[in-house]
TITIZA-301552 format. One line per field, with one value per residue (C-alpha): x, y, z; residue number from 1. Coordinates in steps of 0.05 Angstrom, whole numbers, m for minus. Layout:
<atoms>
u <- c(X, ...)
v <- c(Y, ...)
w <- c(Z, ...)
resi <- c(NUM, ...)
</atoms>
This chain:
<atoms>
u <- c(1246, 1239, 1264, 1211, 1252, 1264, 1197, 1224, 1174, 1122, 1127, 1064, 1044, 1080, 1035, 1041, 1080, 1075, 1115, 1153, 1112, 1152, 1160, 1097, 1052, 1096, 1081, 1015, 1002, 1046, 989, 931, 963, 965, 888, 866, 906, 924, 990, 986, 1026, 975, 941, 866, 810, 827, 851, 872, 865, 882, 859, 926, 908, 867, 794, 824, 790, 839, 815, 742, 769, 825, 751, 705, 744, 764, 731, 670, 649, 604, 603, 608, 663, 620, 612, 595, 591, 648, 708, 777, 788, 723, 727, 796, 774, 708, 725, 751, 802, 804, 889, 931, 981, 1049, 1111, 1180, 1201, 1275, 1332, 1307, 1266, 1184, 1175, 1209, 1163, 1105, 1115, 1149, 1075, 1037, 1065, 1034, 971, 973, 1008, 943, 897, 924, 922, 846, 848, 804, 867, 830, 879, 953, 1010, 1076, 1128, 1189, 1257, 1312, 1315, 1258, 1250, 1284, 1212, 1157, 1187, 1146, 1162, 1113, 1083, 1074, 1045, 994, 974, 962, 921, 867, 880, 860, 793, 778, 768, 755, 809, 831, 900, 966, 1014, 1083, 1124, 1191, 1214, 1186, 1235, 1189, 1205, 1178, 1111, 1095, 1108, 1058, 1010, 1007, 1004, 936, 902, 897, 950, 1001, 1039, 1094, 1109, 1148, 1087, 1039, 1079, 1080, 1009, 996, 1044, 1000, 925, 962, 1006, 969, 1021, 1047, 1125, 1103, 1057, 1128, 1159, 1121, 1104, 1177, 1186, 1117, 1153, 1232, 1193, 1153, 1205, 1246, 1170, 1132, 1117, 1082, 1026, 1052, 1039, 982, 1040, 1084, 1097, 1151, 1138, 1195, 1180, 1108, 1074, 1047, 1069, 1018, 1044, 1014, 1036, 1066, 1084, 1088, 1157, 1215, 1242, 1208, 1197, 1156, 1101, 1152, 1204, 1151, 1125, 1197, 1230, 1154, 1173, 1242, 1224, 1172, 1216, 1269, 1212, 1192, 1267, 1272, 1212, 1220, 1297, 1261, 1215, 1279, 1307, 1244, 1254, 1332, 1324, 1268, 1316, 1371, 1321, 1312, 1401, 1399, 1356, 1396, 1346, 1354, 1310, 1302, 1271, 1219, 1240, 1223, 1182, 1116, 1066, 1100, 1063, 1112, 1055, 1017, 1079, 1095, 1016, 1026, 1087, 1076, 994, 1001, 931, 965, 928, 940, 901, 934, 945, 1014, 1044, 991, 1034, 1066, 1081, 1134, 1101, 1146, 1124, 1148, 1164, 1188, 1238, 1234, 1277, 1227, 1289, 1245, 1261, 1219, 1202, 1193, 1147, 1183, 1154, 1161, 1202, 1184, 1228, 1264, 1228, 1248, 1301, 1264, 1222, 1290, 1323, 1255, 1242, 1323, 1302, 1249, 1294, 1351, 1317, 1342, 1417, 1406, 1373, 1411, 1381, 1337, 1276, 1274, 1200, 1203, 1141, 1159, 1095, 1105, 1126, 1199, 1207, 1289, 1278, 1252, 1314, 1355, 1316, 1304, 1383, 1408, 1355, 1395, 1452, 1435, 1425, 1478, 1513, 1446, 1483, 1532, 1455, 1453, 1397, 1351, 1326, 1237, 1209, 1132, 1066, 1088, 1005, 999, 1066, 1095, 1139, 1189, 1197, 1218, 1265, 1300, 1294, 1325, 1381, 1398, 1393, 1421, 1394, 1330, 1254, 1192, 1134, 1073, 1042, 968, 977, 1033, 1073, 1143, 1129, 1173, 1218, 1235, 1220, 1278, 1319, 1310, 1320, 1396, 1408, 1399, 1465, 1471, 1487, 1561, 1591, 1574, 1558, 1553, 1515, 1468, 1407, 1371, 1293, 1285, 1317, 1271, 1255, 1333, 1316, 1257, 1310, 1358, 1295, 1277, 1333, 1387, 1407, 1402, 1443, 1424, 1383, 1363, 1335, 1371, 1367, 1412, 1368, 1359, 1423, 1441, 1495, 1488, 1499, 1471, 1506, 1546, 1502, 1460, 1514, 1539, 1470, 1474, 1547, 1533, 1463, 1483, 1493, 1570, 1596, 1609)
v <- c(m561, m476, m455, m445, m386, m357, m375, m363, m349, m398, m417, m391, m375, m348, m272, m280, m276, m277, m245, m284, m293, m242, m280, m265, m296, m354, m347, m344, m401, m439, m416, m444, m509, m520, m494, m537, m602, m622, m674, m670, m682, m726, m764, m760, m811, m819, m867, m940, m990, m1066, m1135, m1125, m1067, m1094, m1051, m986, m979, m910, m887, m874, m845, m798, m777, m766, m704, m678, m608, m580, m528, m483, m472, m390, m367, m335, m395, m374, m447, m491, m490, m492, m549, m563, m510, m530, m595, m559, m497, m509, m453, m416, m408, m374, m399, m356, m392, m344, m379, m369, m406, m459, m483, m464, m540, m537, m468, m515, m579, m533, m501, m562, m593, m532, m554, m615, m609, m545, m597, m652, m607, m586, m530, m503, m472, m409, m388, m366, m323, m338, m280, m276, m260, m280, m265, m254, m182, m187, m140, m176, m236, m210, m129, m77, m84, m170, m165, m111, m149, m191, m174, m150, m223, m244, m192, m213, m290, m280, m316, m316, m353, m338, m402, m377, m437, m412, m408, m334, m292, m275, m197, m222, m256, m200, m144, m197, m200, m126, m121, m166, m175, m249, m309, m315, m376, m410, m487, m512, m483, m528, m589, m590, m574, m645, m671, m646, m671, m751, m767, m813, m853, m823, m811, m798, m730, m712, m709, m659, m616, m603, m590, m538, m502, m502, m474, m421, m405, m343, m331, m296, m232, m174, m138, m61, m48, m99, m147, m120, m148, m109, m40, 6, 64, 88, 57, 84, 147, 144, 113, 50, 38, m3, m69, m48, m34, m65, m111, m173, m216, m186, m234, m248, m278, m309, m351, m364, m380, m426, m468, m482, m515, m557, m572, m592, m632, m668, m686, m710, m762, m783, m803, m838, m877, m890, m971, m996, m989, m1000, m1070, m1092, m1076, m1124, m1173, m1174, m1174, m1222, m1265, m1254, m1220, m1183, m1120, m1094, m1000, m972, m896, m852, m792, m781, m812, m857, m920, m944, m965, m997, m1032, m1056, m1076, m1122, m1154, m1169, m1164, m1115, m1074, m1013, m942, m917, m854, m810, m757, m731, m751, m805, m845, m820, m868, m930, m1005, m1058, m1120, m1195, m1217, m1284, m1273, m1313, m1367, m1379, m1332, m1286, m1224, m1144, m1103, m1026, m967, m898, m832, m811, m742, m680, m634, m583, m622, m574, m586, m579, m648, m680, m672, m683, m742, m773, m824, m839, m841, m886, m945, m927, m922, m1001, m1026, m1094, m1053, m992, m989, m928, m925, m866, m841, m860, m823, m753, m708, m708, m764, m752, m686, m727, m775, m717, m696, m759, m781, m711, m726, m804, m753, m717, m780, m821, m887, m883, m877, m929, m987, m1009, m980, m1028, m979, m984, m953, m946, m935, m965, m984, m901, m872, m864, m925, m857, m835, m913, m916, m853, m876, m945, m914, m865, m911, m986, m1046, m1008, m1047, m1027, m1049, m1025, m1043, m1038, m1085, m1137, m1122, m1131, m1146, m1232, m1195, m1137, m1204, m1236, m1187, m1176, m1259, m1240, m1177, m1202, m1214, m1280, m1314, m1323, m1403, m1462, m1518, m1606, m1633, m1681, m1648, m1683, m1697, m1667, m1596, m1596, m1512, m1513, m1537, m1494, m1423, m1460, m1457, m1394, m1355, m1405, m1441, m1503, m1550, m1622, m1653, m1726, m1752, m1804, m1856, m1806, m1745, m1699, m1688, m1603, m1580, m1498, m1436, m1393, m1343, m1351, m1345, m1410, m1448, m1436, m1475, m1522, m1546, m1550, m1598, m1637, m1708, m1728, m1781, m1848)
w <- c(m420, m394, m316, m286, m247, m311, m359, m422, m481, m501, m580, m610, m684, m731, m710, m637, m586, m511, m476, m408, m348, m282, m230, m185, m246, m237, m165, m170, m210, m156, m104, m148, m166, m81, m73, m121, m81, m148, m135, m62, 9, 29, m35, m60, m43, 39, 66, 30, 85, 74, 119, 144, 174, 223, 260, 269, 320, 345, 272, 299, 355, 316, 279, 330, 347, 295, 279, 251, 203, 217, 293, 320, 339, 399, 436, 514, 558, 513, 549, 508, 496, 472, 434, 406, 381, 345, 313, 242, 241, 174, 153, 105, 83, 70, 48, 6, m51, m58, m81, m125, m167, m172, m170, m102, m73, m98, m49, 1, 5, m13, 44, 93, 69, 89, 154, 160, 149, 188, 249, 234, 192, 124, 74, 43, 8, m1, m20, m39, m44, m81, m39, m32, 42, 93, 124, 183, 210, 178, 154, 82, 54, 79, 21, 17, 93, 82, 10, 71, 111, 59, 36, 120, 115, 48, 56, 139, 158, 230, 223, 185, 182, 141, 125, 157, 229, 251, 310, 364, 327, 268, 291, 344, 278, 234, 279, 286, 218, 200, 264, 271, 305, 263, 272, 246, 216, 285, 324, 275, 282, 358, 354, 318, 358, 411, 392, 372, 428, 458, 507, 571, 545, 479, 523, 558, 511, 469, 525, 532, 462, 466, 532, 497, 447, 470, 529, 481, 457, 527, 518, 565, 562, 601, 672, 686, 687, 737, 796, 817, 864, 876, 922, 890, 842, 779, 810, 881, 943, 955, 1026, 1059, 1038, 967, 974, 942, 898, 853, 790, 735, 712, 653, 703, 736, 676, 653, 721, 722, 654, 676, 727, 691, 627, 686, 718, 648, 632, 698, 674, 613, 639, 695, 630, 588, 633, 631, 544, 564, 600, 541, 476, 542, 540, 472, 456, 512, 484, 417, 378, 318, 315, 246, 250, 208, 195, 142, 123, 148, 107, 67, 95, 161, 192, 131, 120, 193, 187, 123, 160, 228, 221, 286, 270, 288, 279, 191, 171, 100, 148, 169, 237, 250, 288, 348, 388, 381, 366, 373, 342, 331, 262, 226, 167, 115, 139, 201, 247, 297, 292, 328, 286, 310, 273, 295, 290, 220, 191, 159, 129, 170, 235, 288, 331, 401, 370, 351, 425, 465, 425, 427, 477, 425, 357, 395, 369, 300, 322, 360, 307, 268, 206, 187, 127, 101, 77, 19, m20, m83, m116, m68, m115, m83, m65, m72, m7, 33, 28, 43, 110, 131, 125, 163, 214, 230, 225, 290, 319, 344, 321, 267, 203, 226, 212, 150, 116, 66, 20, 6, m46, m22, m64, m112, m150, m139, m172, m236, m268, m287, m211, m192, m239, m228, m147, m167, m198, m152, m99, m118, m80, m59, m67, m104, m57, m50, 27, 5, m44, m28, m86, m62, 2, m6, m38, 26, 73, 34, 29, 113, 128, 77, 127, 197, 232, 232, 292, 313, 336, 301, 356, 333, 401, 428, 468, 519, 508, 567, 552, 482, 512, 488, 424, 407, 421, 368, 318, 341, 342, 294, 234, 234, 184, 202, 263, 275, 333, 370, 426, 469, 443, 390, 355, 319, 276, 261, 284, 343, 397, 448, 501, 470, 456, 527, 539, 498, 518, 594, 571, 529, 526, 526, 486, 528)
resi <- c(1, 2, 3, 4, 5, 6, 7, 8, 9, 10, 11, 12, 13, 14, 15, 16, 17, 18, 19, 20, 21, 22, 23, 24, 25, 26, 27, 28, 29, 30, 31, 32, 33, 34, 35, 36, 37, 38, 39, 40, 41, 42, 43, 44, 45, 46, 47, 48, 49, 50, 51, 52, 53, 54, 55, 56, 57, 58, 59, 60, 61, 62, 63, 64, 65, 66, 67, 68, 69, 70, 71, 72, 73, 74, 75, 76, 77, 78, 79, 80, 81, 82, 83, 84, 85, 86, 87, 88, 89, 90, 91, 92, 93, 94, 95, 96, 97, 98, 99, 100, 101, 102, 103, 104, 105, 106, 107, 108, 109, 110, 111, 112, 113, 114, 115, 116, 117, 118, 119, 120, 121, 122, 123, 124, 125, 126, 127, 128, 129, 130, 131, 132, 133, 134, 135, 136, 137, 138, 139, 140, 141, 142, 143, 144, 145, 146, 147, 148, 149, 150, 151, 152, 153, 154, 155, 156, 157, 158, 159, 160, 161, 162, 163, 164, 165, 166, 167, 168, 169, 170, 171, 172, 173, 174, 175, 176, 177, 178, 179, 180, 181, 182, 183, 184, 185, 186, 187, 188, 189, 190, 191, 192, 193, 194, 195, 196, 197, 198, 199, 200, 201, 202, 203, 204, 205, 206, 207, 208, 209, 210, 211, 212, 213, 214, 215, 216, 217, 218, 219, 220, 221, 222, 223, 224, 225, 226, 227, 228, 229, 230, 231, 232, 233, 234, 235, 236, 237, 238, 239, 240, 241, 242, 243, 244, 245, 246, 247, 248, 249, 250, 251, 252, 253, 254, 255, 256, 257, 258, 259, 260, 261, 262, 263, 264, 265, 266, 267, 268, 269, 270, 271, 272, 273, 274, 275, 276, 277, 278, 279, 280, 281, 282, 283, 284, 285, 286, 287, 288, 289, 290, 291, 292, 293, 294, 295, 296, 297, 298, 299, 300, 301, 302, 303, 304, 305, 306, 307, 308, 309, 310, 311, 312, 313, 314, 315, 316, 317, 318, 319, 320, 321, 322, 323, 324, 325, 326, 327, 328, 329, 330, 331, 332, 333, 334, 335, 336, 337, 338, 339, 340, 341, 342, 343, 344, 345, 346, 347, 348, 349, 350, 351, 352, 353, 354, 355, 356, 357, 358, 359, 360, 361, 362, 363, 364, 365, 366, 367, 368, 369, 370, 371, 372, 373, 374, 375, 376, 377, 378, 379, 380, 381, 382, 383, 384, 385, 386, 387, 388, 389, 390, 391, 392, 393, 394, 395, 396, 397, 398, 399, 400, 401, 402, 403, 404, 405, 406, 407, 408, 409, 410, 411, 412, 413, 414, 415, 416, 417, 418, 419, 420, 421, 422, 423, 424, 425, 426, 427, 428, 429, 430, 431, 432, 433, 434, 435, 436, 437, 438, 439, 440, 441, 442, 443, 444, 445, 446, 447, 448, 449, 450, 451, 452, 453, 454, 455, 456, 457, 458, 459, 460, 461, 462, 463, 464, 465, 466, 467, 468, 469, 470, 471, 472, 473, 474, 475, 476, 477, 478, 479, 480, 481, 482, 483, 484, 485, 486, 487, 488, 489, 490, 491, 492, 493, 494, 495, 496, 497, 498, 499, 500, 501, 502, 503, 504, 505, 506, 507, 508, 509, 510)
</atoms>
């Protein structure tokens, strides 16, 4: 097999020798495949749903706010918010191909295209540069920046999206060259989160992450931004009241942003006790918890719906789920546990989001079991697994929770890819949330992995305490049950709290 980074000559006839392709030609081929949407991160064919997914009314509400094609950019009587919802941005993608293979560069650019489309943009073209490190001035070299400006003007794009993190100076310098708005990967992901957050806590977390991103990127615009006047302003006397120290406009903006961030942190901290109380209630009642985690668009919500019938939103888009959902589920052996659907992860997830969503991500660390969902039909499932585990490492205690790898979308995957993943991840379960393949095996594995009650009991419970018998059925393991004249005789295993209640209510032997 030829190395995509160092293409060799192709075999031909005896009289024909094909010259090796340059790195730029390989990069152009990568861009062509990305724009053709072949083998995309967000699979073709729309959103696949089953009867377990419910009516999906939220999907209709979200679709009604999609930006649409064909509107003029000259809108005089439309507010900025309405303009943002309606106008479909036309974007050009920019990526650097440094270390790694051409396949790695293609996967990264393909994911950026899917992110852009999820944010409501129309991808017109893309540019990929073979370069070891970003240019400290314009991210791209001066020649590529000029080529990008020509491309933007030719296709009529109004936004450039860079597949990487731009320093404030790099963004300003690149905007000066291309003459349109430039955003980086972090800003794009934050925009998607801002569109999809629905709960009060989710909106506060997204706003906090946006302000953390914005603070070092504020820029002034000359003398009009000044709020300082010392002696004479602009070379002419401004009269009494104009002298003395004061804040510049950018300093004032920074102070307001810091004040707002402090307020948001207080609000998020004030919301935490309610979540902690709910978790404590579940632990007090010895209800095991299972968290569903994984890469964005791996099928976590579809799997939750298949296991619980929750009917939460399912969409063939990145970051469709931002607000965690907790649902009651029943294991194969009849025990009750909770199943939590968490926000999806992505490669190079902005650290602002990890920090802002830390309280939500704690659901993973507090779980008894983590179901790590992997899209086995993705071109790079190993990269997905590595990205998710990288985020786990930033959550205190998350790496200590038992993990089950679930290879989802088996109905769309190549059998060779499934075999490769199963050899690398022993104990992985192959499922399809859409067709139901492997769901019974997954439920049996969850029942086997859930924590077992630790106290053995052998008691007779009077018939007027049927509530205790019911709790043993829900949260314990019954080895034997018999109805006697004195009450219900139970032998099995329960947690310590329930064992104490059973002992106090049990019929004493004569």
